[in-house]
N, C-alpha and C positions, 0 to 999 in steps of 0.2 A: 620931753613934754611932761609938764607937771599936772595938767588937768584935762578934762574931757573936751573942753572948748578948743584947746590947742591941738588936740588929736583930730578933732573934726576938721579943723582948718588944714592940717597936714595931709589928711586923706584926700581932701578935695584938690589940693595943689599937686600932690605927688602920685596918687594911686588912681589907676583907671581899670575898669572892667569892660571889656569889649569896646574900648575906645572912649568910654564915658566916665566922668569923675565919679569916684566911689564915695557916696555920701553916707554919713552915720548920724543918727539923732543922739541927743545927750546921753540917754540911757545905754544905747548901743556902744557909744564911745567909752563910757565908764566901764562897761564889761570888757571891751577889748584892751583897755589900758590896765585893768586890774592885774595885780601880781601876787595875790594871796596864794598860798599853797593849795588850798581847796576852795574852789569857787563854784557856787551854784547860781545859774542864771535862770530865774523864773520868767519864762517867755510866754506870755499869753498868746492866744490864737492870732495869727496875722501880724505878729510883732517883729518879724525878720530874723528868726533864729539862724537860718542858713547864712544870711548876710553877715551876722556876727561871727559865725564859725570861720568863714572865709577871711573876714577882716582880721580875725585873731591870728590866723596863719600868716597873712601878709605882714602884719605888724611885727610878729616875733622874728620873722626872717629878715625884714628890712632893718630892724633895729639891732640885728646880730644877737638876739636873745636865744635863738635856736636855728639850726639848719633844718631844712625840710626833712632830712633823714632822722632828725631827733624829735619829730612830732608824730604822734599816733592819733588818728581820728577815727572813732568808732561810730558808724551809722547803723540804723536798724533794718535797712534793706539795701539791696544792690542798686536800685534806682537812685536812692538818696546818695549813696557813695559815689556813683557815677556823676551825679549832678555836682557834688562838691568838688570832685577831681576836675571836672570840666571847667568850673568857675575859677578854680585856683590856676589852672592852665591858661586861662584868659586874662589873668591879672597882670598888669604892668606897673612897675614902680620907676618913675622917672624915665619911662620909655623902655625899660629893660624887663623882659618877661620874667615873672617870678620864678618860673622853672629853671632859668639860667643861674639862679643863685645856688642851685643844687647840682647843676651840670648834668641833669638827667631828664630825658623825655620818654614817654609822657609822664606826668606826675600821677602817682597812684598812692597818695598819702592816706586817703580815706578808704576804709574797708568795713565790712560787717564784722561783728565779733566772730562769727563762724568762719569767715574767710581767713581772718587773722589766726584763729586757732588751727585751721587746717594747714596753713603755711608753717606754723611753728612745728607741728608734728612731722610734716614732710621734710623739714630741714634736718631731722634726725635720721632720715633714711626710710622711715615707715611710709606705707602707702595705704591708709585707711580707705574703706569703701563706704561712703555715705549712702544710706538707703534713701530712696525717694519717698515722697508723701504717699504715693499709691502703694508702695511696698510696705510702708509702715501700717497703713490702713488694713492691708491684707493680713499681715501678721497679727494685728490686734483682733480682727474678726475671727481668724482661725483659733486664736488663743481663747477668746471668750466662748466660742461655740464648743471647744473641747472641754472647758471647765463645766459648762452647763450640761453637757452630755455626760460627763463623769458623775455629776451630782444628780443625774436623771431629772433635770429640770427642763420642762418644755414651756417656754414662754410664748405668748401670742406675738405675732410679727411686730406690732407696735412696741411692746415691752422689750422685745429683743433688740430692736433698733435703738431704744433708749439706753439699754444696757451697754450696747456698743459705744454709744456716744459718751456715756459716763466713764467707761473703761479707757477710752481715748484721752479724756480729760485727766483721769487719775494717773495714767502713764506719763503724760506730759508734765504734770506737776510733781509726781514722785521722782521723775528723772531730773527735775530742777533741784529739789530739796535733798534727795537721796540718790545721787547719780550712779548708774551702773551697778555691777555686782558688789562693788566695795561698800555701797550704801544700803544694800539689801537687808542686812541683818538689823540695822537701825530702823528701817522702814517696817519690817516684820514686828519688831518690838513695839513700835508706835501703834500699829494697827491692832495688835493683840491687846495692848493696854486699853485702847479705845473700846474694843469689844468687851473686855472684862468689866470696865466701868458701867457699861450700859446693858449688859446681858440680861439683867432682870427686868428691864423696861420693855413692856409690850410695844410702846410707841417707837422703839428703836430697832425692832426686829428687821424691818425692811432695809434700814441703813446698814445693819450688821451684815445682812446677806450681800448687799452690794459691795461692802468693804472686802468680804471674803472672796467674792467673784473677781473683783478688780485686782486684789493682791495676787491671787493665783494666776490671773491673766498676765500681770506684770512679770511674774516669775517665768511664765511660759515665753513671754516676749523676750526676756533677757536670754533665755536658752536658745532662741531662734537667731540671736545676733552673735554669732561666733566671729571673733576678730579674724580678719580685718573689717567685717561688716559692723557699722556703728550708726547711731542716730546723732542728731545735733547736740543733745544733752551730753551724751557720752563723749562726743568730740570736744566740747568745752571742758569737761572734767579732765579728760586726758591731756589736753594742752596745758591746763593749769598745773597738773601733776608733773608734766615734763619740765615746765619752767622752774618749778620749785626743786625738783630732783637735780636738774642740771646746774642750777645755781649753787646747790650744796656741793655737787661734784667739782664745780669750777673753783670753789673756795677751799676744797680739801686736797687738791692735788696740783702739783707743778706741771704735770704732763697732761694737759686737758685735751681730750680727743677733738679732732677737727669739727665733728658734727656739733659738739657742745659749743665750741667757739663760734660757729656759724649761727647757731640758734640764739645764743645769748648776746651776740654782738649788737643786734638791733635793740634788744630789750635794755641792755646796760647803757646804751647811748640815749635812751628816752629822757627828754627833759619836760615834755608837755604831753598830757593825755587829754584829748578832747572827746566828749561823749555827747551825741545828739539823742533826742527823745529819752532823756534820763528818767522821766516818769515811768518808763517801761523797764527799768533796771530789775535785775533778779539776783538770786543768791549765786548762781553760776557766774554771772558777769562780775559781781562783787569779788568773788574768789579769784577770778582772772586778774582784775585790777590789783588786788592785794599781792598776787604773785609777781606781777610786773614791778610793783613798788618794792618788793623784797629784793629784787635785783637792782633797781634804780630808786633808792630811798628818797632822793631829792626831787623826783619828778612831780611837776605841778599837775593838778587835776582841775579841768574846766568842763563843767557839766551844764548842758542846756536842755530845758524841758518845761513842761507845764502840768502840774498835778491835776488841773481841771480836765486834762485830756488823757488821764491814765485809764485805759479801757481794756487792758490785756491781762487782767488777773487770772482769767480762765486758762491762760497758757503758761502761767507760772511767774508773771511779773508781779512785783510787790511795790506799791506806791510808798510804802513806809521808808524805803531808801531815799525817796525824795523828801517826804514830810519830816523825817528825822535825819536829815543830811549831816547835821553837826554831831550826831551820835556816832555815825559810822566813819566820819572824817573830821575828827575834833580839832586837829592841828591847824591853826591859822586859817579859819574858814570865814566865808562871807556869802550872803545871799543878795544878788543884784536883780531887781525886777526890770523886765522890759514890758511896758504897759501900753504902748501906742499900737493900736490895731490899724494897719495900713490896708487891710482887705475890705472891710465892711463899712457901710454907711452908719451914721450915728444911731438911728433907732434900733438897728439890728444888734449893734454892740451893746447898747444899754439894756436891751431886752435880755440878752444872754447873761450880762452882768447880774441883773436883778434876779434872774432865775437861780444862779449859783449862790448868790448872797443869801437868798431866801431859803433855799433848800439844802445847800451843801456846807458853806463855811461863811458865817456872818462877818468874820474878821479878815477875810481874804482881800488881796489887792485887786482892785477893779482894772479892767482894760479901759483905755481912753481912745475914742475914735479920732483918727486923723482926718477923715473925710468931712467936708463941710456939708455934704448932701444929707438930707434927712433920712432917705431910705424909706422902704415901705414894708410893713408886715400886715398881712391880711389873714383873718381867720375865716375859714369856709366850712360850714356844717354841710357835709354831702347829703345828709338826709333832707335838707331843705331845698336841694336842687329840684326844680320842677321836672317831673318824670312821669310819663304816661305809659304804664305797663300794659295797657290794652292795645297799644299799637301792634303788638305781636299777633293779636287775634284779628286785627282789622286789616291793615294794608302792609304790614311788615316794613314800614318806613319810619323815618324820624327816630323816635326813641328806641324802636325795635332794633335798629342797627347796632346799638351797643350790646344788647343781649346776643345778637347773632355773631358779632365779632368775638365775644367771649366764648360762645359755644364752639366756634371754629378753632380757637386757640386751645381751648380746654377739652375739645373732642367730646362734647356732651350736649344734652338738650338745652336750648336757649331758655326754657322756662325755669331752669335752675339758678339763673343768674340775675334776678331783678335787682337785689341790693348792690351787687358788684357792678352792675350796669349803671346804676345811679352814680356810684363813685367814679366810674369810667367817664361818664358824661361831664362830671364836675372837673376832672383833670383835662379832658379834651377842650373844654371852654377856655382853660388857662393857656393851653398850647395854641389855640386859635388866636388868642390875644398876643402871644409872644412867639409866634412861629418862626421869626427871623433871629431869635436870640438863643444863646446856650442855656440849657436847662438841666438841672440835676434833680432827679426824683429819688427820694430816700424813704425807706421803710425800716421799721424796727427788726423785721424778720424777712426771711426768704419766701414766706407765705403770707397770705392775707387772712383776714378774719372770716372770709367767705369760703365755705367748704369746696375743695377741689380747685381753688384759684391760687396759684403761686404768684409770686411777684413777677416772674418771667412771663407767665401766661397773661397777666394784666398788661404788661408793657407791650407785648406782641399784639394784643387786641387794640391798644392805643395806636400802635404803629399802623395797623390795618385800617382803622378808622381814618387816620390822617391821610393815608394814601387814597382811600375811597372818596374822600371829600376834596381831593386835590389840594389839600392844605400844604403838604410838604412831601417831597419825594422820599423814597426809601433810603436813598444815599444821604440826603440831608438830615433825615431823622436819625440815622445811625451816627452821623457826625455831630449833631447838635444836642441830642437828648441822651443823657446817661442815666442809668438806673442801677441802684445797688442798695445793700443794707447800710444802715447808719455806721456800723462798725467799719465797713470797707471804705467809707468816704473820708476817713482821716487823712489829712494832708492835701485834700482836694479843695477846689473852690469853683464857684459858678456865679454868673450874674444873677440868675434866678434859681432858687431852691424851693422844691415842693416836698413837704413832709406828708406822707400818706398815713392815714389812720392814726393820727396823733392823739389817741384817746388814752385816758387814764389806765384802762385795763390792758392796753397794748404796750404802753411805754413803761409803766411802773408796777406791773403785776409781779407778784412773787412766784418764781418758778418752783414747782413741787420739789425739786432737788437742790434748791438754793443753799440749804444747810447740810447737805448730805456728807460732805467731806470736811468736817470740822477740824480735823487734824491738819488741814492746809489753810486754816483760817477762815473758812466759810461761815458767815453769820448773816442774819437778816439785815443788819446794819451795813455790812460790806456789800451785800447785794444791792441795797438801795443806793448806796454811794456810787456803785458801778453804773447804775441806770441813770442817775443824775449827770454823771460825767459824760456818758454816751450821748445823752440828749444835748448837752452843751456842745459837743463836737458837731452834731448835726446842725444846730442853730447857727454855728459860726462858719458854715461853709458858704453862706449867702453873701454876696457882695452888695447887691442893690435891692433885691426883692425877695421876701420870704413869705411863702404861702403855707399856712398850717391847716391841713385838711383833717377834720375830725367829725365825730358824730355825737359827742357829749353835749349835754344841755349847755354847759359852759366849759370852754377849753381851759385846761389846767396849766397850760404853758404861759 
C-alpha cells in the first residue's frame, strides 16, 4: 500500500472490530501507514487516537512488520490499557482473530509505564513493595509535621494543610527529576543554590522557608522508604537502571545469567514503541524509553497526544517533550496531525478552537468538526436567575427549598446560602429541561466560591431537590448525572456539559504558590498556560450542548 487511500480501502475490506468494518479517515490512515523512526501524532480532542493505536497494531501485525510480542504500547492508566487490549483482542483480519497471529490469549500488549517497570524488576527476582497513595500521604504528613516540630514552627491549620499539599507536590516532582537516594545530592545542590541566590530578598523568605521544609520532608520521606518499599517514581528509576545495567552485562559476558536473558528478551525484540497521552510525558518516562532503545536501537517510536490537553505538570509531566519532540528524538521524525473531532457538534468545536488560538497558540492546528449539527452553547449568569430570598421568612416554599436543601447537605443554617441557592436554582432548571439525558457537571475546584459549600455538597443538594420535585429518581440521578473537577474529566464525554462558576477569578486566577518552585519550572506563564489547557479539556467534553454558568458581567470564555 503506497498511500492513505489504499490503506483506508484495505482496512474496510479486510479488518473488522466486533464484526464491523474498521474505518479510518485520511489523517488516521496516514498515521497508521507512516514508518518514520520517530512519529508524533498530534491528536486533537475527539479525533480517535485510540482507534489509531489499535489500527497501528493491526497493520503492523497483518503486514508482517512486527509480531505482537515485538510491540510495546504504553498507556497512562489501567483503564486505557484494558480498553486497548480488549479492542485488539476483538480485531479480526480476514476472519482471523488478531491474537492468533501471536498464538497467545488473551492479548496484553498495552500496559501502563508503571506495570511495565514492575514486570521488568520482577523478572530479575526482586519483589518491590509499592506503597499505596494513602501510605504515601501518611509518610508525607508525618515528615512535614516532624520538620515543623523540629523547627519549632506552629502553623495555623489552614497553613499547615497548605504546607502538606506543597510538600506532596514537591516530593512528586523531585521524585521525577531527581529520583530516589541517587538523585538526592543533586536536588540538595539545586535547592541550596536557589536559596543562596534569593537569600537577601525579603520577598523570597516565604519561598525559602517552604523549600527548606519540603526538602527536609523529602529526605525524611526517603528514609521512611527502605527497600523493598518504593513509590512509583522510584519504581520507574529502578527499572530504567535495571535495563541499562543488564544490557551492559549482556554485552560484556558470554555467560549471561538466566534472569538477565529473561529480562532483556522482550526489550531486545522490541520493534515498535507506542505511547498514548504523550503530552503527559516526563523525564522518567523519557529515561525508560532511552534505556529500551539502548537495548533495541532500531525500535520505532509512535507517540500520540495533544499538547492542548497537557494538564499534569503539577505531577511532574512536561509538555516540552511534546512541543520539542524533534529535539528529543531528532532522527527521522515527523509530526502528523489528527484534526477531525468526531465527538462534538460544530459550534462546540469552533468555540474551543477560538479560545485556544486566542489565548494559547495563535499558530496551532485547529480541530475540524465532523458533525453536521450546529450544537448549542449557552451562557447563563446565575446572578440573573430570578430568586426570592424572602421565601424562607414567609412560607418556606418555592425558592426557599434551594436554601433548605443546601442547609441539609452542608449541615448549617439555610440563611447562609442565598448565593449558592441561586446558583443551585439555575442548575436545577437545566436538569428539569434535560432530565432524561446524560449530564456532566464540571467545576474548576472541589469547592465552590460560597463559604462552606463543597462541590459534593452542591451536587447532593441538587440530587435532593430533584427527588423532592419527583423530577428524577435517586437511581436515575446517580446514573445520568456525573460531577467532578475539570481535571478529572479528561477522557470523558457527555451529551450535555455544565461548567459551574466559569468566572474569570475562578478559572484564570493566579494561585499564591504558582511560582513557589521555580527550580521545577514554575512561572506565571506556565501557570496561565496550564489554566487555558484545562479549560480546553472542559470545553471539549460536550457533544451537543454546553452550558457555561458564570456571574461575571461578561463571560470571558
